[in-house]
C-alpha positions in Angstrom: 24.0 -9.1 9.7 27.6 -10.2 9.6 28.4 -13.1 11.8 31.8 -12.7 13.6 33.8 -15.7 12.4 35.6 -16.1 15.8 32.2 -16.2 17.6 30.3 -18.5 15.2 28.2 -21.2 16.9 27.6 -24.4 15.0 24.4 -23.3 13.3 26.0 -20.0 12.1 29.1 -21.9 10.9 26.9 -24.3 8.9 25.1 -21.4 7.2 28.4 -19.9 6.2 29.7 -23.2 4.9 26.5 -23.8 2.9 26.5 -20.3 1.3 30.1 -20.8 0.2 29.3 -24.2 -1.2 26.3 -22.9 -3.1 28.3 -20.1 -4.7 30.9 -22.6 -5.9 28.2 -24.8 -7.5 26.7 -21.7 -9.2 30.1 -20.5 -10.4 30.8 -23.9 -12.1 27.5 -23.5 -14.0 28.2 -19.8 -14.8 31.6 -20.7 -16.4 29.8 -22.7 -19.1 27.2 -20.0 -19.7 29.0 -16.7 -19.3 29.3 -16.1 -23.1 25.5 -15.9 -23.1 25.4 -13.2 -20.4 27.5 -10.4 -21.9 25.7 -7.1 -21.4 23.1 -8.7 -19.1 22.6 -7.8 -15.5 20.5 -9.0 -12.5 19.3 -6.7 -9.9 17.0 -6.4 -6.9 16.1 -3.9 -4.2 17.0 -4.9 -0.7 14.9 -3.8 2.3 16.7 -3.5 5.6 16.1 -5.7 8.7 12.7 -5.1 10.3 11.5 -3.0 7.3 8.8 -5.1 5.7 7.7 -2.6 3.1 4.0 -3.4 3.5 3.8 0.3 2.5 5.9 0.7 -0.6 5.9 4.5 -0.5 9.2 5.5 1.2 10.2 9.1 2.0 13.6 10.1 0.7 14.5 11.2 4.2 13.8 7.8 5.6 15.1 4.3 5.1 15.0 3.1 1.5 16.2 -0.2 0.1 19.6 -0.2 -1.6 19.8 -1.6 -5.2 22.0 -4.7 -5.7 23.3 -5.5 -9.1 25.3 -8.4 -10.5 26.8 -8.0 -14.0 26.5 -11.3 -16.0 29.8 -11.3 -17.8 32.2 -10.0 -15.1 30.2 -10.9 -12.0 30.8 -7.6 -10.5 28.4 -7.4 -7.5 27.6 -3.9 -6.3 25.2 -2.2 -4.0 24.1 1.4 -4.5 21.8 3.9 -2.7 20.3 7.1 -4.0 20.4 10.5 -2.2 18.6 13.6 -3.0 20.8 16.2 -4.7 19.5 19.2 -6.8 16.0 17.7 -6.9 17.3 14.5 -8.4 18.0 11.1 -6.8 21.7 10.4 -7.4 22.9 6.8 -7.0 26.2 6.1 -5.4 27.8 2.7 -4.9 28.2 1.7 -1.3 30.1 -1.7 -1.8 31.6 -3.8 -4.6 32.7 -7.4 -4.8 34.1 -9.7 -7.5 31.9 -12.8 -7.4 34.3 -14.8 -9.7 36.3 -15.2 -6.5 34.8 -17.7 -4.1 33.6 -16.3 -0.7 35.7 -16.9 2.3 34.3 -16.8 5.9 35.6 -13.3 6.6 36.2 -12.1 3.0 38.7 -9.3 2.4 39.3 -6.8 -0.5 37.1 -7.7 -3.4 36.1 -11.1 -1.8 32.6 -11.1 -0.3 32.6 -12.2 3.3 30.3 -15.2 3.7 29.8 -14.4 7.3 27.7 -11.5 6.1 25.2 -14.3 5.6 22.3 -12.4 4.1 24.3 -10.3 1.7 26.0 -13.5 0.5 22.7 -15.2 0.1 21.4 -12.3 -2.0 24.5 -12.4 -4.2 23.8 -16.1 -4.7 20.2 -15.3 -5.6 21.3 -12.9 -8.3 23.9 -15.4 -9.6 21.3 -18.2 -9.6 18.9 -16.1 -11.7 21.6 -15.1 -14.2 22.6 -18.8 -14.5 19.0 -19.8 -15.0 18.6 -17.1 -17.7 21.8 -18.2 -19.5 20.6 -21.8 -19.3 17.3 -20.9 -21.0 19.2 -19.0 -23.8 21.5 -22.0 -24.3 18.4 -24.1 -24.9 17.3 -21.7 -27.6 14.4 -20.5 -25.5 13.8 -17.0 -26.8 13.9 -14.5 -23.9 14.6 -10.8 -24.0 15.8 -9.1 -20.9 13.4 -6.4 -19.9 14.2 -2.7 -19.3 15.2 -2.1 -15.7 12.4 -0.7 -13.6 13.1 2.1 -11.2 10.7 3.1 -8.4 8.1 5.8 -9.2 9.2 9.2 -8.0 6.6 11.3 -6.0 6.8 15.1 -6.0 5.0 17.6 -3.9 3.0 20.6 -5.2 6.3 22.6 -5.5 7.8 19.9 -7.7 10.3 18.7 -5.0 11.0 15.0 -4.8 9.6 13.8 -1.5 9.2 10.0 -1.8 9.6 6.9 -4.0 6.9 4.3 -4.7 8.4 0.8 -4.8 5.2 -1.0 -5.6 6.4 -2.0 -9.1 9.8 -3.3 -8.0 9.3 -4.8 -4.5 7.4 -8.0 -3.8 6.7 -11.2 -5.7 3.7 -13.5 -6.1 3.5 -17.1 -5.0 0.7 -19.7 -4.8 -1.8 -18.7 -2.2 -2.3 -21.4 0.5 -5.7 -19.9 1.4 -7.2 -22.2 -1.2 -6.4 -25.2 0.9 -7.3 -23.7 4.3 -11.1 -24.0 4.5 -11.0 -24.5 8.3 -8.7 -22.8 10.8 -8.0 -24.0 14.3 -8.4 -21.3 17.0 -7.1 -21.7 20.5 -9.4 -20.5 23.3 -9.5 -20.9 27.1 -11.6 -23.9 28.0 -14.7 -22.8 29.9 -15.4 -26.4 31.1 -14.0 -25.8 34.6 -16.3 -22.8 35.4 -19.3 -24.6 33.8 -18.8 -27.7 36.0 -18.2 -25.5 39.1 -21.6 -23.9 38.5 -23.2 -27.3 38.8 -21.0 -28.5 41.6 -19.6 -31.3 39.4 -16.1 -32.3 40.4 -15.9 -35.6 38.4 -17.5 -35.1 35.0 -16.9 -38.7 34.0 -19.7 -39.7 36.3 -22.5 -37.5 34.8 -25.4 -39.0 33.0 -26.4 -38.5 29.3 -29.0 -35.8 29.9 -26.8 -33.9 32.2 -23.9 -34.1 29.7 -26.2 -32.8 27.0 -27.0 -29.7 29.2 -23.3 -29.2 29.9 -22.6 -29.3 26.1 -25.3 -26.7 25.5 -23.8 -24.4 28.1 -20.3 -24.9 26.6 -21.6 -24.0 23.1 -23.3 -20.9 24.4 -19.9 -19.6 25.6 -18.9 -19.3 21.9 -21.9 -17.5 20.6 -23.0 -18.6 17.1 -19.8 -20.6 16.3 -20.6 -24.2 15.4 -18.7 -26.6 17.7 -18.2 -30.3 17.0 -20.1 -32.3 19.6 -17.4 -34.9 20.3 -14.7 -32.1 20.7 -16.9 -30.3 23.2 -17.5 -33.5 25.2 -13.7 -34.2 25.2 -13.1 -30.6 26.5 -15.6 -31.1 29.3 -14.5 -34.5 30.4 -10.8 -33.9 30.4 -10.8 -30.2 31.4 -7.7 -29.2 29.4 -6.6 -25.6 29.8 -7.3 -24.7 26.2 -9.9 -25.7 23.7 -9.3 -25.8 19.9 -12.1 -24.5 17.7 -12.1 -25.5 14.0 -13.9 -22.7 12.2 -14.3 -21.6 8.5 -11.5 -19.4 7.3 -13.9 -16.5 6.7 -15.0 -16.7 10.4 -11.5 -17.0 11.7 -10.4 -13.9 9.8 -12.9 -11.9 11.9 -12.4 -13.6 15.3 -8.7 -14.5 15.3 -6.6 -12.9 12.5 -3.4 -14.2 14.2 -4.6 -17.8 14.0 -5.3 -17.3 10.3 -1.8 -15.8 9.6 -0.2 -18.6 11.6 -2.0 -21.3 9.5 -1.1 -19.4 6.3 2.5 -19.3 7.2 2.6 -23.0 8.1 1.1 -23.9 4.8 3.7 -22.0 2.8 6.9 -23.7 1.5 9.6 -23.3 4.1 11.6 -20.9 1.8 8.7 -18.3 1.9 7.4 -18.7 5.5 9.3 -15.8 7.1 9.5 -13.7 4.0 5.8 -13.0 4.1 4.6 -10.3 6.5 1.5 -10.5 8.8 -0.4 -8.1 6.5 0.7 -10.1 3.3 -0.7 -13.3 4.8 -3.9 -11.7 6.1 -4.6 -10.1 2.8 -4.0 -13.4 1.0 -6.4 -15.1 3.3 -9.1 -12.6 2.5 -8.5 -13.0 -1.3 -8.0 -16.8 -1.8 -8.6 -16.6 -5.5 -5.6 -14.3 -6.0 -1.9 -15.1 -5.7 -0.2 -14.3 -2.4 2.0 -11.3 -2.8 5.1 -11.2 -0.5 5.8 -7.5 -0.2 8.9 -7.4 2.0 11.4 -8.5 -0.7 12.2 -7.5 -4.2 11.6 -9.6 -7.3 14.8 -10.2 -9.3 15.0 -8.2 -12.5 17.1 -9.4 -15.5 17.9 -6.5 -17.8 20.4 -5.2 -20.3 23.2 -3.4 -18.5 22.6 -0.1 -20.4 19.0 0.1 -19.3 20.2 0.8 -15.7 22.8 3.3 -17.0 20.1 5.1 -19.1 18.3 6.4 -16.1 14.9 8.2 -16.0 15.0 12.0 -15.7 14.5 11.9 -12.0 17.7 9.9 -11.4 21.4 10.4 -11.9 24.7 8.8 -10.9 25.5 5.1 -11.3 24.4 1.8 -9.8 27.5 0.1 -11.0 30.8 0.3 -9.1 33.9 1.1 -11.3 36.8 -1.4 -11.3 38.9 0.9 -9.1 36.0 1.4 -6.6 37.0 1.9 -3.0 34.7 2.3 0.0 34.1 5.8 1.4 36.1 7.0 4.4 34.9 5.5 7.7 31.9 7.5 9.0 31.3 9.4 5.8 28.1 7.4 4.9 25.3 6.2 7.0 24.5 3.5 4.4 27.8 1.6 4.4 26.8 -0.7 7.2 23.2 -1.3 6.3 21.5 -4.0 8.3 20.1 -6.8 6.2 17.1 -9.2 6.8 18.0 -12.5 8.4 15.9 -14.8 6.2 17.2 -16.6 3.1 15.8 -15.7 -0.4 13.9 -18.1 -2.6 16.2 -19.3 -5.3 15.2 -20.7 -8.7 14.7 -24.5 -8.9 18.0 -26.4 -9.2 20.1 -23.6 -7.8 
């Protein structure tokens, strides 16, 4: 969401400063590569805040992600949303900025406001991917931009468009941390206090070896068939801490404490991905350690020839690019002009 410049705290101000500095660095690199980027565009679909898109099928009457595009030669940055008209999905631009002009904290006119921190970060993400693409071309690395992929349209039995399936355009794959998480720590209430009370033991440090063995056996019985480390159980009995940490195999933890598995998976991810992955993404990744982890809540960046987004499939019409003289709709005329954006930063290519 936009951060009001006059109300910025130190952390927010630092984020705004950082995103402005990142854009300036990327612009310097783009200036030396722009001649490689004529007719090339970068784009991604942007889910709104709190819309994780674990289910990629979205009704056309509900919230759907706008399409962000950045043209490689002019750096015209636009967002467009489709609406149902005459049984087609017609794209209309909802904003347009000139990314050759450095952001300012509040923006204005064609200058993107950096205090709209998430939108500015997404713009930087697209710019970084275009710069990386131009860099590869400059090194004579043959790479053709692919045709832009639109969502799959879903029609009902009468032939009416009722939904879009974003499975092919939302989400990206990263290394699955489940491979390195053979054991998971699960926090449970420590049963030592009640076990000691049953035996009238107030000071467990004074018990003998045989009595301690019996206490350990009762403690283990509290956790069914889970295998508990003997020394950890003894520590829990002697010091009577409020909680007890169980280290169990990942497969067992998935059944008894999915939240602990998801927490461990999140902690094991690189910081830039930790809060992009949803609960369901991480749990599914834990259940399939031999497969990549798919992060469903964000869109993979597409690099494509500009005309491939202009040459739309039969189900679509309109334009995803804003004309040079584009002006925002009248206030209150569109529910999509002030879309909320997710708060977490995108993953940028290495070196961006």
